[in-house]
N, C-alpha and C positions, 0 to 999 in steps of 0.2 A: 529421371527427375530434372533433366535439362541442364545439368552441370557437367563441365569437363573435369577430368581428374585433377587438372592443374588448379582448379578453383578451390579445392579443399586439401589436396595432398600436402602434408607437412605443416598444416595450419591448425591452430587451436579451434575446436568447434565450440561455439558459444550458443547455448540453449537460451531461447527467449520464451519464458513461461508466461503466456498471455491469457488473462482472465476476461477478455472481451466477451460480451454477449448482447444480443438485441434487447434483452430484458433488464440489463443493468445500465441505468442512465449515467452512473458515475464513470463508466468506462467506454462510453460510446465513441470517444476519440482514439481508442486504442488500435483501431484498424489502421489509422495513419501513423500513430506513434511507433508501432512495431516496425514500420518501414524506416522511420527515423533511427531507431536503434540499430537496425540492420545496416543502415548507411554508415553509422559510426563503427560497427564491427568490421565492415568491409574496408573502410578507410584505414583502420589500424593494422590490417593484415590478417584478420581472422575469418572464420566461416560461420555465419549466423544460421541458426535453425529454429524456426518458430514451433513451439509445442503448446497447443491449446490446453487450458485447464478449466475446471468448473468455475463458474462465476457466481459468487454469493451476492445476490442483489437484495440489499437491506429493505427496500420499500415493498418488495413483492414476495419474497420467499417465506413460506409459512411452515410451522408456527414461529420459527426463529432461525436466523442464519447460524446461531451458535451451535445448533445440532449438526451442522455440516462443516464447521471450521476444521475439525480433525480429519474429516474425509478429504478436504482440500490439502491438508498437510501430508496425508498419506499419498495422495495422487502426485503431489509435487516431488516428494522423496522418490517415489518409484519411477516417475518420468526421468529424473536425473540419474537414477541408478541403472535403469534398464536400457537407456540409449547411450551411444558412444559420444558423450559430451565432456568437455574439459572445464567449462565455466558456465555461469548462468546469470541472466538478467531476469528479475522477477517483476512482473507488471501487475500492480494492484493499487488499492487505495480505499475501496468501499469497505468500511468497518472490519469485518472478520477476514477479508482477503489478506490483509497485511500480516496478522499473526499466523494464519494458515500457511501462507507462502514461506515465511521465514522459519517456521517450525520444521517444515519439510526440507527446506534447503539446508538448515542447520544440521539435521540428522545425516544428510548426505555429505556435507562438509566439502563442497567445492568452492572455488573462488566465486563470489556472488556479490552483485549489487542490486538494490531495490529501486525500481522506478515508480515514484508516487504518481497517482492519477492527477493530483492537484485539485485545489478547491474550485468549485463553480463560481461564476460571477454572482455578486449579491443581488437579491431580488428587490423589486419596487412595486408598491401599490398605493395609490392615492396620496403620493408625496411622502410615503413612509418606506423606510428601508426594511426589507424582509430578511430574516435569518432562517435558513433551512432547518427543518427539524423543530426548533423551539417555537417559531411563529406558526408552523403548521398546527401544533396542538393548541396554541393560544387562540387562533382564529376559528378552529374547529369548535372549541368551547364557546366562543362568541356566537357562532352560527346556531348551535344547539340552544343557547340561551335567548336567541332572538335578537341579539344585538347587531347582527349584520344579516343581509339578505342572501339568498342563494346566488343571485347575480354577483354580489360582492365576493362570495366564496369562490365562484368560478374565476373571477378576475385575479384573486389571490393565487389560486392554483396555477393560472397561466403566467403569473409574474414571479413566482417564488423560485423557480428553477429554470433559468433562461440560458444555460450553456452546459456543455459537458463538465464533468468533474464531480467530486464528492461534496458533502455538505460543507459550506464555508464557515459555519459556526464551529466553536471548539468542542465538537462532539467526539464520538469515538474515532471517526475517520481521521480528522486533523490531529487529534491527540496521539493516535498510534503512529502516523507518519512523522510527526515531530519527534517522538521517542526513537523511531528507527533512524532518523537523521542524526540524533545525538549519539546513537550507538555506532555511527560511522558506516552504515550500510547503504547510504545514499550519497550522492555528491553534495557538497556543502550548499545549503540554501535550496535544495531541490524540493523540499516539502511545502514551501510557501509560494511556489510559482503557480498562479492560476492556470487551470487546464486550457483556457482559451487564449492565453498569452503566447505570443510567438516564441518567447524564451523557453517555453515548455518543450517545443520541438527541438530546439538547440540543446537543451539539457538531456533529452532522450538520446540524441546522437552522441553526446559526450559520455553518457552512461555506457553506451555500447563500446566506445573507445577505451574507457577506463576498465571495463570488465575484461577486455582483451589484455590490457596491461597487467592487471592483477593475476590473470590466468598465466601469463608468461612468467610472472615473478613468483608464482606459487603461493599467493596470499589466500589462505583458507578462510571460510566463513567463521569458524570457531575462534579465529584470532581476535575477533571482536566480542566473543561471548565470555566476558570476564565480570567479576563482581564490581570492579571499578566502573566499567562502562555501563553496567546495568543500573548502578546508582545514578550515573549521569542521565541515563535515559528516563529514569523515574522522575528525577527533578525536572527534566525538560517537559515531561507530560503533565506534571502537577503544577509547575510554576506558573504557566499562563492560564490556569483555571481549567485544565482539561478534565475530561470525564473520569470519575473514579473507577469505572469499569476497566480502564486501561491498566490500572496498577497490577492486577493479577494477570492480565494478558501479557504485560511486559515480562513478568517472571516466567511465563510459559515460553516466551520466545528465547530466553537464555538457555533453554534445555539443550538443544542441539546435541553435540557429542560431549557435553561437559559432565563433570563428576556430580554426584548427588550432593556433595558438600557445597559446591559452587551454586547449584540451583537453590538449595535451602537458604544460603546466605543472601542471594539476590532476592528471593521471595520475601524473606524477613524484612529486607530494606524497603522494597516497594510497598509493603503493607504498612510499615511505619510512616512512610511518606503520605500514604493515603489517609491514615489516621490524623496526621498533622494537617492535611488539607481540609478534613471535615471540621477540625477545630477552627 
């Protein structure tokens, strides 16, 4: 493998579960970000090991990525269980990758931090700001109604997603990463750094460093899977107008190695928050 025994002997092995794929536009920068994470792990004194995992690409996977979320969770759990690792960095962001990664890592219960992909840059067309997801459907309806031309639609497609990163609107991706940050599984402020921002690479390196520190200190993933933190995460998801679909996703993420009582309490709270949001 090209490593001397001195490179890894006596050092915590930090797995970097990477959901990069050519077909996932949200994660196209992960090839570089994984190197930034490794840089952070090396500088802290650990030994990084990249472990590829399936990439759930919301725009392309049919009929829905929800069918494969649990498969990603199982893959993540077994990657961390079957290989000799001491801690983990989870690289995700596109909708269902976030709960899938956290559910798997929570079941394994290693020291873990999540690296959010970050939102893409906002789009532009004809002097108008474009929001990913929402404006896609809006202008598709306009095209079918004859209100815009095929050439207009092509310009909108070319301008709506102009950088790596997940949807910049408060859809599932941003809602889930905001909730995960409130849960304490990311570095503070990590969920709101745009993917194309130079600070995102810095944050990735710091995530590698802090994962090493948590591994050395024995801070397990389930230390954050409490009813109190689940409530905070639910409020963080719903407060800024996040998608209601995240309420149940958030409850699922608290499963990990927790008791059924804890899961039921968290689920009841996030559902009550969702009902309040509808009102």
